[in-house]
N, CA, C and O atoms as a GROMACS GRO file, in nm:
protein
  428
    1UNK      N    1   0.780   1.130   0.977
    1UNK     CA    2   0.836   1.258   0.938
    1UNK      C    3   0.921   1.246   0.812
    1UNK      O    4   0.906   1.326   0.720
    2UNK      N    5   1.009   1.146   0.808
    2UNK     CA    6   1.093   1.130   0.689
    2UNK      C    7   1.009   1.098   0.567
    2UNK      O    8   1.041   1.140   0.456
    3UNK      N    9   0.902   1.023   0.586
    3UNK     CA   10   0.814   0.987   0.475
    3UNK      C   11   0.759   1.113   0.409
    3UNK      O   12   0.760   1.124   0.287
    4UNK      N   13   0.712   1.206   0.489
    4UNK     CA   14   0.659   1.332   0.437
    4UNK      C   15   0.768   1.414   0.369
    4UNK      O   16   0.745   1.470   0.261
    5UNK      N   17   0.885   1.421   0.430
    5UNK     CA   18   0.996   1.496   0.372
    5UNK      C   19   1.039   1.434   0.239
    5UNK      O   20   1.074   1.507   0.145
    6UNK      N   21   1.039   1.302   0.231
    6UNK     CA   22   1.073   1.236   0.105
    6UNK      C   23   0.976   1.275  -0.006
    6UNK      O   24   1.017   1.296  -0.120
    7UNK      N   25   0.850   1.285   0.028
    7UNK     CA   26   0.752   1.322  -0.074
    7UNK      C   27   0.763   1.469  -0.113
    7UNK      O   28   0.736   1.504  -0.227
    8UNK      N   29   0.801   1.553  -0.019
    8UNK     CA   30   0.828   1.693  -0.054
    8UNK      C   31   0.944   1.701  -0.152
    8UNK      O   32   0.938   1.773  -0.251
    9UNK      N   33   1.050   1.625  -0.124
    9UNK     CA   34   1.165   1.620  -0.215
    9UNK      C   35   1.124   1.562  -0.350
    9UNK      O   36   1.165   1.612  -0.455
   10UNK      N   37   1.042   1.459  -0.347
   10UNK     CA   38   0.993   1.398  -0.471
   10UNK      C   39   0.914   1.497  -0.555
   10UNK      O   40   0.928   1.499  -0.677
   11UNK      N   41   0.832   1.578  -0.491
   11UNK     CA   42   0.756   1.679  -0.564
   11UNK      C   43   0.847   1.781  -0.629
   11UNK      O   44   0.823   1.825  -0.742
   12UNK      N   45   0.954   1.820  -0.559
   12UNK     CA   46   1.050   1.915  -0.615
   12UNK      C   47   1.121   1.854  -0.736
   12UNK      O   48   1.138   1.920  -0.838
   13UNK      N   49   1.161   1.728  -0.724
   13UNK     CA   50   1.227   1.659  -0.835
   13UNK      C   51   1.132   1.647  -0.954
   13UNK      O   52   1.172   1.669  -1.068
   14UNK      N   53   1.007   1.612  -0.928
   14UNK     CA   54   0.907   1.601  -1.035
   14UNK      C   55   0.890   1.734  -1.107
   14UNK      O   56   0.878   1.738  -1.229
   15UNK      N   57   0.889   1.843  -1.032
   15UNK     CA   58   0.874   1.975  -1.093
   15UNK      C   59   0.994   2.007  -1.183
   15UNK      O   60   0.976   2.058  -1.293
   16UNK      N   61   1.114   1.976  -1.137
   16UNK     CA   62   1.234   2.000  -1.218
   16UNK      C   63   1.231   1.912  -1.342
   16UNK      O   64   1.273   1.954  -1.450
   17UNK      N   65   1.181   1.790  -1.328
   17UNK     CA   66   1.174   1.696  -1.439
   17UNK      C   67   1.065   1.732  -1.539
   17UNK      O   68   1.065   1.683  -1.652
   18UNK      N   69   0.972   1.817  -1.497
   18UNK     CA   70   0.859   1.849  -1.583
   18UNK      C   71   0.755   1.739  -1.584
   18UNK      O   72   0.672   1.732  -1.674
   19UNK      N   73   0.760   1.653  -1.483
   19UNK     CA   74   0.663   1.543  -1.472
   19UNK      C   75   0.532   1.596  -1.416
   19UNK      O   76   0.529   1.691  -1.338
   20UNK      N   77   0.425   1.534  -1.458
   20UNK     CA   78   0.294   1.572  -1.407
   20UNK      C   79   0.287   1.539  -1.258
   20UNK      O   80   0.334   1.434  -1.216
   21UNK      N   81   0.229   1.629  -1.180
   21UNK     CA   82   0.217   1.601  -1.036
   21UNK      C   83   0.129   1.479  -1.014
   21UNK      O   84   0.031   1.456  -1.084
   22UNK      N   85   0.168   1.402  -0.913
   22UNK     CA   86   0.090   1.282  -0.879
   22UNK      C   87  -0.035   1.321  -0.802
   22UNK      O   88  -0.038   1.419  -0.728
   23UNK      N   89  -0.136   1.240  -0.822
   23UNK     CA   90  -0.255   1.254  -0.740
   23UNK      C   91  -0.223   1.184  -0.608
   23UNK      O   92  -0.179   1.069  -0.608
   24UNK      N   93  -0.244   1.253  -0.499
   24UNK     CA   94  -0.214   1.195  -0.368
   24UNK      C   95  -0.304   1.076  -0.342
   24UNK      O   96  -0.426   1.084  -0.351
   25UNK      N   97  -0.241   0.965  -0.310
   25UNK     CA   98  -0.316   0.844  -0.277
   25UNK      C   99  -0.332   0.835  -0.126
   25UNK      O  100  -0.241   0.869  -0.050
   26UNK      N  101  -0.446   0.788  -0.084
   26UNK     CA  102  -0.471   0.766   0.058
   26UNK      C  103  -0.365   0.672   0.116
   26UNK      O  104  -0.321   0.689   0.230
   27UNK      N  105  -0.324   0.574   0.036
   27UNK     CA  106  -0.224   0.478   0.079
   27UNK      C  107  -0.092   0.547   0.117
   27UNK      O  108  -0.026   0.507   0.212
   28UNK      N  109  -0.055   0.651   0.043
   28UNK     CA  110   0.068   0.725   0.074
   28UNK      C  111   0.055   0.795   0.208
   28UNK      O  112   0.147   0.792   0.291
   29UNK      N  113  -0.058   0.858   0.229
   29UNK     CA  114  -0.078   0.935   0.351
   29UNK      C  115  -0.078   0.846   0.475
   29UNK      O  116  -0.024   0.883   0.579
   30UNK      N  117  -0.138   0.730   0.463
   30UNK     CA  118  -0.152   0.645   0.581
   30UNK      C  119  -0.040   0.543   0.596
   30UNK      O  120  -0.040   0.466   0.692
   31UNK      N  121   0.056   0.541   0.504
   31UNK     CA  122   0.163   0.442   0.508
   31UNK      C  123   0.238   0.439   0.642
   31UNK      O  124   0.254   0.331   0.698
   32UNK      N  125   0.283   0.552   0.696
   32UNK     CA  126   0.360   0.544   0.821
   32UNK      C  127   0.285   0.473   0.934
   32UNK      O  128   0.342   0.389   1.004
   33UNK      N  129   0.159   0.507   0.952
   33UNK     CA  130   0.080   0.443   1.057
   33UNK      C  131   0.056   0.296   1.027
   33UNK      O  132   0.068   0.211   1.115
   34UNK      N  133   0.022   0.267   0.903
   34UNK     CA  134  -0.009   0.128   0.866
   34UNK      C  135   0.113   0.038   0.879
   34UNK      O  136   0.101  -0.077   0.923
   35UNK      N  137   0.230   0.087   0.843
   35UNK     CA  138   0.350   0.003   0.851
   35UNK      C  139   0.393  -0.014   0.997
   35UNK      O  140   0.446  -0.119   1.034
   36UNK      N  141   0.370   0.088   1.080
   36UNK     CA  142   0.398   0.073   1.224
   36UNK      C  143   0.307  -0.033   1.284
   36UNK      O  144   0.351  -0.115   1.364
   37UNK      N  145   0.181  -0.031   1.245
   37UNK     CA  146   0.086  -0.130   1.294
   37UNK      C  147   0.123  -0.271   1.247
   37UNK      O  148   0.104  -0.368   1.320
   38UNK      N  149   0.174  -0.282   1.125
   38UNK     CA  150   0.215  -0.412   1.072
   38UNK      C  151   0.334  -0.466   1.152
   38UNK      O  152   0.341  -0.585   1.181
   39UNK      N  153   0.427  -0.378   1.186
   39UNK     CA  154   0.542  -0.415   1.268
   39UNK      C  155   0.629  -0.523   1.206
   39UNK      O  156   0.623  -0.549   1.086
   40UNK      N  157   0.710  -0.585   1.291
   40UNK     CA  158   0.794  -0.698   1.252
   40UNK      C  159   0.885  -0.668   1.135
   40UNK      O  160   0.940  -0.558   1.121
   41UNK      N  161   0.901  -0.770   1.050
   41UNK     CA  162   0.992  -0.758   0.937
   41UNK      C  163   0.947  -0.651   0.839
   41UNK      O  164   1.031  -0.588   0.774
   42UNK      N  165   0.816  -0.628   0.828
   42UNK     CA  166   0.767  -0.525   0.736
   42UNK      C  167   0.816  -0.387   0.779
   42UNK      O  168   0.864  -0.309   0.696
   43UNK      N  169   0.806  -0.358   0.907
   43UNK     CA  170   0.851  -0.230   0.959
   43UNK      C  171   1.002  -0.216   0.943
   43UNK      O  172   1.051  -0.110   0.903
   44UNK      N  173   1.075  -0.321   0.974
   44UNK     CA  174   1.221  -0.317   0.962
   44UNK      C  175   1.263  -0.288   0.818
   44UNK      O  176   1.349  -0.203   0.794
   45UNK      N  177   1.203  -0.358   0.723
   45UNK     CA  178   1.237  -0.335   0.582
   45UNK      C  179   1.194  -0.195   0.538
   45UNK      O  180   1.265  -0.131   0.460
   46UNK      N  181   1.081  -0.148   0.586
   46UNK     CA  182   1.036  -0.013   0.551
   46UNK      C  183   1.133   0.092   0.604
   46UNK      O  184   1.168   0.186   0.533
   47UNK      N  185   1.176   0.076   0.729
   47UNK     CA  186   1.272   0.172   0.786
   47UNK      C  187   1.400   0.176   0.705
   47UNK      O  188   1.453   0.283   0.676
   48UNK      N  189   1.451   0.057   0.668
   48UNK     CA  190   1.574   0.052   0.588
   48UNK      C  191   1.551   0.112   0.449
   48UNK      O  192   1.636   0.184   0.398
   49UNK      N  193   1.437   0.082   0.391
   49UNK     CA  194   1.405   0.136   0.258
   49UNK      C  195   1.392   0.287   0.258
   49UNK      O  196   1.437   0.353   0.165
   50UNK      N  197   1.332   0.341   0.363
   50UNK     CA  198   1.320   0.487   0.373
   50UNK      C  199   1.457   0.550   0.389
   50UNK      O  200   1.485   0.654   0.330
   51UNK      N  201   1.543   0.488   0.468
   51UNK     CA  202   1.680   0.539   0.482
   51UNK      C  203   1.753   0.534   0.348
   51UNK      O  204   1.821   0.630   0.310
   52UNK      N  205   1.738   0.424   0.276
   52UNK     CA  206   1.802   0.411   0.145
   52UNK      C  207   1.750   0.517   0.048
   52UNK      O  208   1.828   0.581  -0.023
   53UNK      N  209   1.620   0.536   0.046
   53UNK     CA  210   1.561   0.634  -0.044
   53UNK      C  211   1.605   0.776  -0.007
   53UNK      O  212   1.629   0.859  -0.095
   54UNK      N  213   1.615   0.802   0.122
   54UNK     CA  214   1.664   0.932   0.167
   54UNK      C  215   1.807   0.954   0.120
   54UNK      O  216   1.844   1.065   0.079
   55UNK      N  217   1.889   0.848   0.126
   55UNK     CA  218   2.029   0.862   0.086
   55UNK      C  219   2.044   0.883  -0.065
   55UNK      O  220   2.150   0.927  -0.111
   56UNK      N  221   1.942   0.853  -0.141
   56UNK     CA  222   1.942   0.880  -0.285
   56UNK      C  223   1.887   1.020  -0.313
   56UNK      O  224   1.943   1.095  -0.393
   57UNK      N  225   1.778   1.054  -0.246
   57UNK     CA  226   1.709   1.179  -0.276
   57UNK      C  227   1.784   1.303  -0.229
   57UNK      O  228   1.787   1.403  -0.300
   58UNK      N  229   1.843   1.299  -0.111
   58UNK     CA  230   1.911   1.418  -0.060
   58UNK      C  231   2.022   1.466  -0.153
   58UNK      O  232   2.018   1.581  -0.198
   59UNK      N  233   2.121   1.382  -0.185
   59UNK     CA  234   2.226   1.431  -0.274
   59UNK      C  235   2.176   1.454  -0.417
   59UNK      O  236   2.225   1.543  -0.487
   60UNK      N  237   2.078   1.375  -0.459
   60UNK     CA  238   2.024   1.393  -0.594
   60UNK      C  239   1.957   1.527  -0.611
   60UNK      O  240   1.981   1.597  -0.709
   61UNK      N  241   1.874   1.565  -0.515
   61UNK     CA  242   1.807   1.695  -0.522
   61UNK      C  243   1.908   1.807  -0.510
   61UNK      O  244   1.897   1.908  -0.580
   62UNK      N  245   2.007   1.792  -0.423
   62UNK     CA  246   2.112   1.895  -0.410
   62UNK      C  247   2.186   1.913  -0.542
   62UNK      O  248   2.215   2.026  -0.582
   63UNK      N  249   2.216   1.802  -0.609
   63UNK     CA  250   2.287   1.810  -0.738
   63UNK      C  251   2.201   1.879  -0.843
   63UNK      O  252   2.251   1.959  -0.922
   64UNK      N  253   2.072   1.848  -0.845
   64UNK     CA  254   1.983   1.913  -0.941
   64UNK      C  255   1.976   2.063  -0.916
   64UNK      O  256   1.981   2.142  -1.011
   65UNK      N  257   1.963   2.101  -0.791
   65UNK     CA  258   1.957   2.244  -0.758
   65UNK      C  259   2.087   2.315  -0.791
   65UNK      O  260   2.086   2.428  -0.837
   66UNK      N  261   2.200   2.248  -0.766
   66UNK     CA  262   2.330   2.306  -0.799
   66UNK      C  263   2.344   2.324  -0.950
   66UNK      O  264   2.395   2.426  -0.996
   67UNK      N  265   2.298   2.227  -1.027
   67UNK     CA  266   2.304   2.238  -1.172
   67UNK      C  267   2.218   2.354  -1.221
   67UNK      O  268   2.260   2.430  -1.309
   68UNK      N  269   2.101   2.368  -1.164
   68UNK     CA  270   2.013   2.479  -1.201
   68UNK      C  271   2.077   2.613  -1.166
   68UNK      O  272   2.066   2.709  -1.242
   69UNK      N  273   2.143   2.619  -1.051
   69UNK     CA  274   2.208   2.744  -1.009
   69UNK      C  275   2.320   2.784  -1.105
   69UNK      O  276   2.350   2.902  -1.119
   70UNK      N  277   2.380   2.686  -1.172
   70UNK     CA  278   2.485   2.714  -1.270
   70UNK      C  279   2.428   2.739  -1.408
   70UNK      O  280   2.503   2.761  -1.503
   71UNK      N  281   2.298   2.736  -1.420
   71UNK     CA  282   2.234   2.764  -1.548
   71UNK      C  283   2.215   2.642  -1.637
   71UNK      O  284   2.175   2.656  -1.753
   72UNK      N  285   2.244   2.525  -1.586
   72UNK     CA  286   2.226   2.402  -1.663
   72UNK      C  287   2.079   2.358  -1.658
   72UNK      O  288   2.003   2.402  -1.572
   73UNK      N  289   2.042   2.274  -1.750
   73UNK     CA  290   1.907   2.218  -1.752
   73UNK      C  291   1.916   2.072  -1.709
   73UNK      O  292   1.952   1.986  -1.789
   74UNK      N  293   1.884   2.043  -1.584
   74UNK     CA  294   1.895   1.906  -1.534
   74UNK      C  295   1.768   1.822  -1.551
   74UNK      O  296   1.746   1.727  -1.475
   75UNK      N  297   1.685   1.857  -1.649
   75UNK     CA  298   1.556   1.789  -1.662
   75UNK      C  299   1.571   1.638  -1.681
   75UNK      O  300   1.498   1.562  -1.619
   76UNK      N  301   1.664   1.595  -1.766
   76UNK     CA  302   1.680   1.451  -1.789
   76UNK      C  303   1.725   1.380  -1.662
   76UNK      O  304   1.675   1.272  -1.630
   77UNK      N  305   1.819   1.440  -1.590
   77UNK     CA  306   1.865   1.380  -1.464
   77UNK      C  307   1.752   1.378  -1.362
   77UNK      O  308   1.738   1.282  -1.286
   78UNK      N  309   1.673   1.485  -1.360
   78UNK     CA  310   1.561   1.491  -1.266
   78UNK      C  311   1.458   1.384  -1.298
   78UNK      O  312   1.400   1.323  -1.208
   79UNK      N  313   1.435   1.360  -1.426
   79UNK     CA  314   1.339   1.257  -1.465
   79UNK      C  315   1.389   1.119  -1.422
   79UNK      O  316   1.310   1.036  -1.376
   80UNK      N  317   1.517   1.095  -1.437
   80UNK     CA  318   1.574   0.967  -1.393
   80UNK      C  319   1.559   0.951  -1.242
   80UNK      O  320   1.522   0.844  -1.194
   81UNK      N  321   1.588   1.057  -1.167
   81UNK     CA  322   1.574   1.052  -1.022
   81UNK      C  323   1.428   1.035  -0.982
   81UNK      O  324   1.397   0.960  -0.890
   82UNK      N  325   1.338   1.103  -1.051
   82UNK     CA  326   1.195   1.091  -1.023
   82UNK      C  327   1.149   0.946  -1.044
   82UNK      O  328   1.077   0.891  -0.961
   83UNK      N  329   1.192   0.885  -1.154
   83UNK     CA  330   1.154   0.746  -1.181
   83UNK      C  331   1.208   0.652  -1.073
   83UNK      O  332   1.138   0.560  -1.030
   84UNK      N  333   1.331   0.674  -1.030
   84UNK     CA  334   1.388   0.594  -0.921
   84UNK      C  335   1.307   0.611  -0.792
   84UNK      O  336   1.280   0.514  -0.722
   85UNK      N  337   1.270   0.735  -0.764
   85UNK     CA  338   1.190   0.763  -0.644
   85UNK      C  339   1.057   0.687  -0.649
   85UNK      O  340   1.020   0.621  -0.552
   86UNK      N  341   0.988   0.697  -0.760
   86UNK     CA  342   0.857   0.633  -0.772
   86UNK      C  343   0.870   0.481  -0.757
   86UNK      O  344   0.790   0.419  -0.686
   87UNK      N  345   0.968   0.422  -0.822
   87UNK     CA  346   0.987   0.277  -0.812
   87UNK      C  347   1.020   0.235  -0.669
   87UNK      O  348   0.964   0.137  -0.619
   88UNK      N  349   1.109   0.308  -0.604
   88UNK     CA  350   1.147   0.273  -0.466
   88UNK      C  351   1.029   0.294  -0.371
   88UNK      O  352   1.005   0.212  -0.283
   89UNK      N  353   0.957   0.403  -0.391
   89UNK     CA  354   0.841   0.430  -0.306
   89UNK      C  355   0.734   0.322  -0.324
   89UNK      O  356   0.674   0.277  -0.226
   90UNK      N  357   0.711   0.281  -0.447
   90UNK     CA  358   0.612   0.177  -0.472
   90UNK      C  359   0.655   0.044  -0.410
   90UNK      O  360   0.571  -0.033  -0.362
   91UNK      N  361   0.784   0.017  -0.411
   91UNK     CA  362   0.834  -0.105  -0.346
   91UNK      C  363   0.809  -0.099  -0.196
   91UNK      O  364   0.775  -0.201  -0.135
   92UNK      N  365   0.824   0.018  -0.137
   92UNK     CA  366   0.795   0.033   0.006
   92UNK      C  367   0.647   0.009   0.033
   92UNK      O  368   0.612  -0.054   0.133
   93UNK      N  369   0.561   0.060  -0.054
   93UNK     CA  370   0.417   0.039  -0.035
   93UNK      C  371   0.381  -0.109  -0.041
   93UNK      O  372   0.284  -0.152   0.021
   94UNK      N  373   0.458  -0.186  -0.117
   94UNK     CA  374   0.432  -0.330  -0.127
   94UNK      C  375   0.458  -0.402   0.005
   94UNK      O  376   0.416  -0.517   0.022
   95UNK      N  377   0.527  -0.338   0.097
   95UNK     CA  378   0.552  -0.398   0.228
   95UNK      C  379   0.427  -0.402   0.315
   95UNK      O  380   0.422  -0.476   0.414
   96UNK      N  381   0.327  -0.324   0.280
   96UNK     CA  382   0.202  -0.327   0.357
   96UNK      C  383   0.139  -0.465   0.346
   96UNK      O  384   0.147  -0.529   0.242
   97UNK      N  385   0.075  -0.511   0.453
   97UNK     CA  386   0.004  -0.639   0.445
   97UNK      C  387  -0.100  -0.633   0.333
   97UNK      O  388  -0.153  -0.526   0.303
   98UNK      N  389  -0.130  -0.747   0.271
   98UNK     CA  390  -0.223  -0.748   0.157
   98UNK      C  391  -0.356  -0.678   0.183
   98UNK      O  392  -0.411  -0.613   0.093
   99UNK      N  393  -0.408  -0.688   0.303
   99UNK     CA  394  -0.536  -0.624   0.332
   99UNK      C  395  -0.524  -0.473   0.351
   99UNK      O  396  -0.625  -0.405   0.369
  100UNK      N  397  -0.403  -0.419   0.346
  100UNK     CA  398  -0.381  -0.276   0.364
  100UNK      C  399  -0.359  -0.203   0.231
  100UNK      O  400  -0.351  -0.081   0.229
  101UNK      N  401  -0.351  -0.277   0.121
  101UNK     CA  402  -0.325  -0.215  -0.009
  101UNK      C  403  -0.450  -0.146  -0.060
  101UNK      O  404  -0.562  -0.187  -0.031
  102UNK      N  405  -0.427  -0.041  -0.137
  102UNK     CA  406  -0.539   0.034  -0.195
  102UNK      C  407  -0.591  -0.037  -0.319
  102UNK      O  408  -0.545  -0.145  -0.356
  103UNK      N  409  -0.686   0.026  -0.381
  103UNK     CA  410  -0.749  -0.030  -0.500
  103UNK      C  411  -0.654  -0.038  -0.619
  103UNK      O  412  -0.686  -0.104  -0.718
  104UNK      N  413  -0.537   0.026  -0.612
  104UNK     CA  414  -0.444   0.021  -0.725
  104UNK      C  415  -0.397  -0.122  -0.750
  104UNK      O  416  -0.345  -0.152  -0.858
  105UNK      N  417  -0.414  -0.210  -0.652
  105UNK     CA  418  -0.371  -0.348  -0.667
  105UNK      C  419  -0.484  -0.438  -0.714
  105UNK      O  420  -0.461  -0.553  -0.751
  106UNK      N  421  -0.604  -0.389  -0.712
  106UNK     CA  422  -0.718  -0.472  -0.751
  106UNK      C  423  -0.729  -0.477  -0.903
  106UNK      O  424  -0.728  -0.374  -0.970
  107UNK      N  425  -0.739  -0.597  -0.956
  107UNK     CA  426  -0.760  -0.613  -1.101
  107UNK      C  427  -0.857  -0.725  -1.126
  107UNK      O  428  -0.888  -0.755  -1.242
   0.00000   0.00000   0.00000
């Protein structure tokens, strides 16, 4: 549930930042189930990472919305938050076992 809510918040931040919407990856959709199946240290780190990312996104999005309500243009701040979100989210995806990664890792 939090994973989905984080991505909803991420989409809102991306829109404020003027960033191009991401193409939904299958890996994103199946991450919660795959990380539960992986279990152990991977699940523990994922749970902590999701909590950490939530603690960044909630106040960040609130601040962006408050700035917009005051007539400010928070695009630069939104872009910084969006970049942080993407980096943190990608780090969480790296917790998946190697055989669970999508083609984005194949080179």
